PAKOL-762268 format. One record per atom (N, C-alpha, C): residue number from 1; residue in three letters; atom name; x, y, z negated. Coordinates in nm, 2 decimals, decimal comma. Layout:
   k   r  a     c1     c2     c3
 NUM ALA CA      X      Y      Z
...
end
This chain:
   k   r  a     c1     c2     c3
   1 MET  N   0,08  -0,12   0,00
   1 MET CA   0,00   0,00   0,00
   1 MET  C   0,09   0,12   0,00
   2 ARG  N   0,19   0,12  -0,08
   2 ARG CA   0,28   0,24  -0,09
   2 ARG  C   0,34   0,27   0,04
   3 GLY  N   0,39   0,16   0,11
   3 GLY CA   0,45   0,18   0,25
   3 GLY  C   0,35   0,24   0,34
   4 LEU  N   0,22   0,20   0,34
   4 LEU CA   0,12   0,25   0,43
   4 LEU  C   0,10   0,40   0,40
   5 LEU  N   0,10   0,44   0,27
   5 LEU CA   0,08   0,59   0,24
   5 LEU  C   0,20   0,67   0,29
   6 SER  N   0,32   0,61   0,28
   6 SER CA   0,44   0,67   0,32
   6 SER  C   0,44   0,69   0,48
   7 ALA  N   0,40   0,59   0,54
   7 ALA CA   0,39   0,60   0,70
   7 ALA  C   0,29   0,70   0,74
   8 ALA  N   0,17   0,71   0,67
   8 ALA CA   0,07   0,81   0,70
   8 ALA  C   0,12   0,95   0,67
   9 ALA  N   0,20   0,96   0,57
   9 ALA CA   0,25   1,09   0,53
   9 ALA  C   0,34   1,14   0,64
  10 LEU  N   0,41   1,05   0,71
  10 LEU CA   0,51   1,09   0,82
  10 LEU  C   0,43   1,11   0,95
  11 VAL  N   0,33   1,03   0,98
  11 VAL CA   0,27   1,03   1,12
  11 VAL  C   0,16   1,15   1,13
  12 LEU  N   0,09   1,17   1,02
  12 LEU CA  -0,02   1,27   1,03
  12 LEU  C   0,03   1,41   1,06
  13 PRO  N   0,14   1,46   1,01
  13 PRO CA   0,18   1,59   1,04
  13 PRO  C   0,24   1,60   1,18
  14 ALA  N   0,30   1,48   1,23
  14 ALA CA   0,34   1,48   1,37
  14 ALA  C   0,22   1,49   1,46
  15 LEU  N   0,12   1,42   1,44
  15 LEU CA   0,00   1,41   1,52
  15 LEU  C  -0,06   1,56   1,52
  16 ALA  N  -0,07   1,63   1,41
  16 ALA CA  -0,12   1,76   1,40
  16 ALA  C  -0,04   1,86   1,49
  17 LEU  N   0,09   1,85   1,49
  17 LEU CA   0,18   1,93   1,57
  17 LEU  C   0,15   1,90   1,72
  18 THR  N   0,13   1,79   1,76
  18 THR CA   0,12   1,75   1,90
  18 THR  C  -0,02   1,77   1,95
  19 ALA  N  -0,12   1,77   1,87
  19 ALA CA  -0,26   1,77   1,91
  19 ALA  C  -0,30   1,91   1,95
  20 CYS  N  -0,25   2,02   1,90
  20 CYS CA  -0,29   2,15   1,93
  20 CYS  C  -0,18   2,22   2,01
  21 HIS  N  -0,21   2,25   2,13
  21 HIS CA  -0,12   2,32   2,22
  21 HIS  C  -0,19   2,46   2,26
  22 SER  N  -0,13   2,57   2,22
  22 SER CA  -0,18   2,69   2,24
  22 SER  C  -0,13   2,75   2,38
  23 TYR  N  -0,21   2,76   2,47
  23 TYR CA  -0,18   2,81   2,61
  23 TYR  C  -0,17   2,97   2,60
  24 ARG  N  -0,06   3,02   2,63
  24 ARG CA  -0,04   3,17   2,62
  24 ARG  C   0,03   3,22   2,75
  25 ILE  N  -0,01   3,34   2,78
  25 ILE CA   0,06   3,42   2,89
  25 ILE  C   0,12   3,54   2,82
  26 ASP  N   0,24   3,56   2,85
  26 ASP CA   0,32   3,69   2,81
  26 ASP  C   0,31   3,78   2,91
  27 ALA  N   0,25   3,90   2,89
  27 ALA CA   0,23   4,00   2,99
  27 ALA  C   0,31   4,12   2,96
  28 VAL  N   0,37   4,19   3,06
  28 VAL CA   0,44   4,32   3,04
  28 VAL  C   0,39   4,41   3,15
  29 VAL  N   0,34   4,53   3,10
  29 VAL CA   0,30   4,63   3,20
  29 VAL  C   0,41   4,73   3,20
  30 GLU  N   0,46   4,76   3,31
  30 GLU CA   0,57   4,86   3,33
  30 GLU  C   0,52   4,99   3,40
  31 ASN  N   0,53   5,10   3,34
  31 ASN CA   0,49   5,23   3,40
  31 ASN  C   0,61   5,28   3,48
  32 ARG  N   0,61   5,26   3,61
  32 ARG CA   0,71   5,31   3,70
  32 ARG  C   0,65   5,41   3,78
  33 THR  N   0,54   5,48   3,74
  33 THR CA   0,47   5,58   3,83
  33 THR  C   0,54   5,71   3,84
  34 GLY  N   0,64   5,74   3,74
  34 GLY CA   0,71   5,86   3,73
  34 GLY  C   0,64   5,97   3,64
  35 ALA  N   0,53   5,92   3,58
  35 ALA CA   0,46   6,02   3,50
  35 ALA  C   0,39   5,93   3,39
  36 ALA  N   0,34   6,00   3,28
  36 ALA CA   0,27   5,93   3,17
  36 ALA  C   0,13   5,89   3,23
  37 ILE  N   0,08   5,78   3,17
  37 ILE CA  -0,05   5,74   3,20
  37 ILE  C  -0,14   5,73   3,08
  38 GLU  N  -0,27   5,73   3,09
  38 GLU CA  -0,36   5,72   2,98
  38 GLU  C  -0,46   5,61   3,01
  39 LEU  N  -0,53   5,57   2,90
  39 LEU CA  -0,64   5,47   2,91
  39 LEU  C  -0,61   5,35   3,00
  40 LEU  N  -0,49   5,29   2,97
  40 LEU CA  -0,45   5,17   3,04
  40 LEU  C  -0,54   5,05   3,00
  41 GLU  N  -0,59   4,97   3,09
  41 GLU CA  -0,68   4,86   3,05
  41 GLU  C  -0,65   4,75   3,15
  42 VAL  N  -0,62   4,63   3,09
  42 VAL CA  -0,59   4,51   3,18
  42 VAL  C  -0,71   4,41   3,14
  43 ASP  N  -0,78   4,38   3,24
  43 ASP CA  -0,89   4,28   3,22
  43 ASP  C  -0,85   4,15   3,28
  44 TYR  N  -0,89   4,04   3,20
  44 TYR CA  -0,87   3,90   3,24
  44 TYR  C  -0,99   3,82   3,19
  45 PRO  N  -1,01   3,70   3,24
  45 PRO CA  -1,13   3,63   3,21
  45 PRO  C  -1,15   3,63   3,06
  46 SER  N  -1,27   3,68   3,02
  46 SER CA  -1,33   3,68   2,88
  46 SER  C  -1,28   3,79   2,78
  47 ALA  N  -1,18   3,87   2,83
  47 ALA CA  -1,13   3,97   2,73
  47 ALA  C  -1,05   4,08   2,81
  48 SER  N  -0,99   4,17   2,74
  48 SER CA  -0,90   4,27   2,79
  48 SER  C  -0,80   4,32   2,69
  49 PHE  N  -0,70   4,40   2,73
  49 PHE CA  -0,61   4,46   2,64
  49 PHE  C  -0,56   4,59   2,71
  50 GLY  N  -0,50   4,68   2,63
  50 GLY CA  -0,45   4,80   2,68
  50 GLY  C  -0,39   4,90   2,58
  51 ALA  N  -0,38   5,02   2,63
  51 ALA CA  -0,31   5,13   2,55
  51 ALA  C  -0,37   5,26   2,58
  52 ASP  N  -0,38   5,34   2,48
  52 ASP CA  -0,43   5,47   2,50
  52 ASP  C  -0,34   5,56   2,59
  53 LYS  N  -0,20   5,54   2,57
  53 LYS CA  -0,10   5,61   2,64
  53 LYS  C   0,02   5,53   2,67
  54 LEU  N   0,08   5,55   2,79
  54 LEU CA   0,21   5,49   2,82
  54 LEU  C   0,29   5,59   2,89
  55 PRO  N   0,40   5,63   2,82
  55 PRO CA   0,49   5,72   2,88
  55 PRO  C   0,56   5,67   3,00
  56 ALA  N   0,60   5,76   3,09
  56 ALA CA   0,68   5,73   3,22
  56 ALA  C   0,80   5,64   3,17
  57 GLY  N   0,82   5,53   3,24
  57 GLY CA   0,94   5,44   3,21
  57 GLY  C   0,91   5,34   3,10
  58 ALA  N   0,80   5,35   3,03
  58 ALA CA   0,78   5,26   2,91
  58 ALA  C   0,71   5,14   2,96
  59 ASP  N   0,73   5,03   2,87
  59 ASP CA   0,67   4,90   2,89
  59 ASP  C   0,57   4,88   2,77
  60 PHE  N   0,46   4,80   2,81
  60 PHE CA   0,37   4,76   2,71
  60 PHE  C   0,36   4,61   2,73
  61 ARG  N   0,38   4,54   2,62
  61 ARG CA   0,38   4,39   2,61
  61 ARG  C   0,26   4,34   2,53
  62 TYR  N   0,21   4,23   2,58
  62 TYR CA   0,09   4,17   2,52
  62 TYR  C   0,08   4,02   2,55
  63 ARG  N   0,04   3,94   2,45
  63 ARG CA   0,03   3,79   2,47
  63 ARG  C  -0,12   3,75   2,46
  64 PHE  N  -0,17   3,67   2,55
  64 PHE CA  -0,31   3,65   2,54
  64 PHE  C  -0,32   3,50   2,60
  65 SER  N  -0,44   3,45   2,57
  65 SER CA  -0,49   3,31   2,62
  65 SER  C  -0,61   3,33   2,71
  66 VAL  N  -0,62   3,26   2,82
  66 VAL CA  -0,72   3,27   2,92
  66 VAL  C  -0,84   3,17   2,87
  67 ARG  N  -0,96   3,23   2,86
  67 ARG CA  -1,08   3,15   2,84
  67 ARG  C  -1,16   3,16   2,97
  68 GLY  N  -1,18   3,05   3,04
  68 GLY CA  -1,26   3,07   3,17
  68 GLY  C  -1,17   3,09   3,28
  69 SER  N  -1,22   3,14   3,38
  69 SER CA  -1,15   3,16   3,51
  69 SER  C  -1,19   3,29   3,57
  70 GLY  N  -1,11   3,36   3,64
  70 GLY CA  -1,15   3,48   3,71
  70 GLY  C  -1,03   3,56   3,74
  71 PRO  N  -1,04   3,68   3,80
  71 PRO CA  -0,94   3,76   3,85
  71 PRO  C  -0,89   3,86   3,73
  72 MET  N  -0,76   3,89   3,74
  72 MET CA  -0,70   3,98   3,65
  72 MET  C  -0,72   4,12   3,72
  73 LYS  N  -0,74   4,23   3,64
  73 LYS CA  -0,76   4,36   3,70
  73 LYS  C  -0,69   4,46   3,61
  74 VAL  N  -0,64   4,57   3,66
  74 VAL CA  -0,58   4,67   3,59
  74 VAL  C  -0,63   4,81   3,63
  75 GLN  N  -0,65   4,90   3,54
  75 GLN CA  -0,70   5,04   3,56
  75 GLN  C  -0,63   5,13   3,46
  76 TYR  N  -0,61   5,25   3,51
  76 TYR CA  -0,55   5,35   3,42
  76 TYR  C  -0,58   5,48   3,48
  77 THR  N  -0,55   5,59   3,40
  77 THR CA  -0,57   5,73   3,45
  77 THR  C  -0,44   5,79   3,45
  78 GLU  N  -0,40   5,86   3,57
  78 GLU CA  -0,28   5,94   3,58
  78 GLU  C  -0,30   6,06   3,49
  79 ASN  N  -0,21   6,08   3,41
  79 ASN CA  -0,21   6,19   3,31
  79 ASN  C  -0,21   6,32   3,39
  80 ALA  N  -0,13   6,35   3,48
  80 ALA CA  -0,12   6,47   3,56
  80 ALA  C  -0,24   6,51   3,63
  81 THR  N  -0,29   6,42   3,71
  81 THR CA  -0,40   6,44   3,81
  81 THR  C  -0,53   6,40   3,76
  82 GLN  N  -0,54   6,32   3,65
  82 GLN CA  -0,67   6,27   3,59
  82 GLN  C  -0,74   6,18   3,70
  83 LYS  N  -0,66   6,13   3,79
  83 LYS CA  -0,72   6,03   3,88
  83 LYS  C  -0,72   5,89   3,82
  84 MET  N  -0,83   5,82   3,83
  84 MET CA  -0,83   5,68   3,78
  84 MET  C  -0,78   5,59   3,90
  85 ARG  N  -0,69   5,50   3,85
  85 ARG CA  -0,64   5,40   3,95
  85 ARG  C  -0,68   5,27   3,91
  86 GLN  N  -0,70   5,18   4,01
  86 GLN CA  -0,75   5,04   3,98
  86 GLN  C  -0,68   4,94   4,09
  87 ALA  N  -0,65   4,82   4,03
  87 ALA CA  -0,59   4,72   4,12
  87 ALA  C  -0,64   4,58   4,08
  88 ASN  N  -0,66   4,50   4,18
  88 ASN CA  -0,69   4,36   4,15
  88 ASN  C  -0,57   4,28   4,15
  89 GLY  N  -0,56   4,18   4,05
  89 GLY CA  -0,45   4,10   4,04
  89 GLY  C  -0,48   3,95   4,07
  90 PRO  N  -0,39   3,86   4,02
  90 PRO CA  -0,42   3,72   4,06
  90 PRO  C  -0,53   3,66   3,99
  91 GLN  N  -0,58   3,55   4,04
  91 GLN CA  -0,68   3,47   3,98
  91 GLN  C  -0,62   3,39   3,87
  92 LEU  N  -0,68   3,40   3,75
  92 LEU CA  -0,63   3,32   3,63
  92 LEU  C  -0,73   3,21   3,60
  93 ILE  N  -0,68   3,09   3,56
  93 ILE CA  -0,75   2,97   3,53
  93 ILE  C  -0,72   2,94   3,38
  94 GLU  N  -0,82   2,90   3,31
  94 GLU CA  -0,81   2,85   3,17
  94 GLU  C  -0,70   2,75   3,15
  95 HIS  N  -0,63   2,76   3,05
  95 HIS CA  -0,50   2,67   3,02
  95 HIS  C  -0,38   2,70   3,10
  96 GLN  N  -0,38   2,81   3,18
  96 GLN CA  -0,25   2,85   3,24
  96 GLN  C  -0,16   2,91   3,13
  97 GLU  N  -0,03   2,90   3,16
  97 GLU CA   0,06   2,97   3,07
  97 GLU  C   0,18   3,02   3,15
  98 GLY  N   0,26   3,09   3,08
  98 GLY CA   0,38   3,15   3,15
  98 GLY  C   0,39   3,30   3,12
  99 ARG  N   0,42   3,38   3,22
  99 ARG CA   0,44   3,53   3,20
  99 ARG  C   0,39   3,59   3,33
 100 ILE  N   0,35   3,72   3,31
 100 ILE CA   0,31   3,80   3,43
 100 ILE  C   0,36   3,94   3,41
 101 GLU  N   0,42   3,99   3,51
 101 GLU CA   0,48   4,13   3,51
 101 GLU  C   0,38   4,22   3,60
 102 ILE  N   0,33   4,32   3,54
 102 ILE CA   0,25   4,42   3,61
 102 ILE  C   0,33   4,55   3,62
 103 VAL  N   0,36   4,59   3,75
 103 VAL CA   0,44   4,71   3,77
 103 VAL  C   0,35   4,82   3,83
 104 LEU  N   0,33   4,93   3,76
 104 LEU CA   0,25   5,04   3,80
 104 LEU  C   0,35   5,13   3,88
 105 LEU  N   0,32   5,16   4,01
 105 LEU CA   0,41   5,24   4,09
 105 LEU  C   0,35   5,37   4,13
 106 PRO  N   0,42   5,46   4,19
 106 PRO CA   0,37   5,59   4,23
 106 PRO  C   0,25   5,57   4,33
 107 GLU  N   0,17   5,67   4,34
 107 GLU CA   0,06   5,68   4,44
 107 GLU  C  -0,04   5,56   4,42
 108 GLY  N  -0,06   5,52   4,29
 108 GLY CA  -0,16   5,42   4,26
 108 GLY  C  -0,13   5,28   4,30
 109 LYS  N  -0,01   5,25   4,34
 109 LYS CA   0,02   5,11   4,38
 109 LYS  C   0,06   5,03   4,26
 110 THR  N   0,03   4,91   4,28
 110 THR CA   0,05   4,81   4,16
 110 THR  C   0,10   4,68   4,22
 111 GLU  N   0,21   4,62   4,15
 111 GLU CA   0,26   4,50   4,19
 111 GLU  C   0,23   4,40   4,07
 112 PHE  N   0,19   4,28   4,10
 112 PHE CA   0,18   4,17   4,01
 112 PHE  C   0,28   4,07   4,04
 113 HIS  N   0,36   4,03   3,94
 113 HIS CA   0,46   3,92   3,95
 113 HIS  C   0,44   3,80   3,86
 114 PRO  N   0,34   3,71   3,89
 114 PRO CA   0,31   3,60   3,80
 114 PRO  C   0,41   3,49   3,80
 115 GLU  N   0,44   3,44   3,69
 115 GLU CA   0,52   3,31   3,68
 115 GLU  C   0,44   3,22   3,59
 116 LEU  N   0,33   3,16   3,64
 116 LEU CA   0,24   3,08   3,57
 116 LEU  C   0,24   2,94   3,61
 117 THR  N   0,19   2,85   3,51
 117 THR CA   0,18   2,71   3,54
 117 THR  C   0,08   2,70   3,66
 118 PRO  N   0,09   2,60   3,74
 118 PRO CA  -0,01   2,57   3,85
 118 PRO  C  -0,15   2,57   3,80
 119 GLN  N  -0,24   2,61   3,89
 119 GLN CA  -0,39   2,62   3,85
 119 GLN  C  -0,43   2,47   3,86
 120 HIS  N  -0,51   2,42   3,76
 120 HIS CA  -0,56   2,28   3,75
 120 HIS  C  -0,68   2,27   3,83
end
């Protein structure tokens, strides 16, 4: 009986560690527009993240999990002109993981550089 309890004490924590895998995407938004921006919002399936302000040349980092499937979108307001800019990004699928770089460029251009696990 004592041996059985010792074995259970070793096996149960190992099962707990392998049973739960948290799928995460590390995102970085790079402001390379040449000016400060306001009201940055990045939408992804079932949620969003963002910042009130992002100075020129600054980066904003965020880690998230995808629930469901759908496109990624980014929008922000140019501080100097008060123009709202929007861009559509890649399609995300639940349980993807990896990283994505979102580069905000002059004249409202946006580049998405995903390094994600394949879509299931």
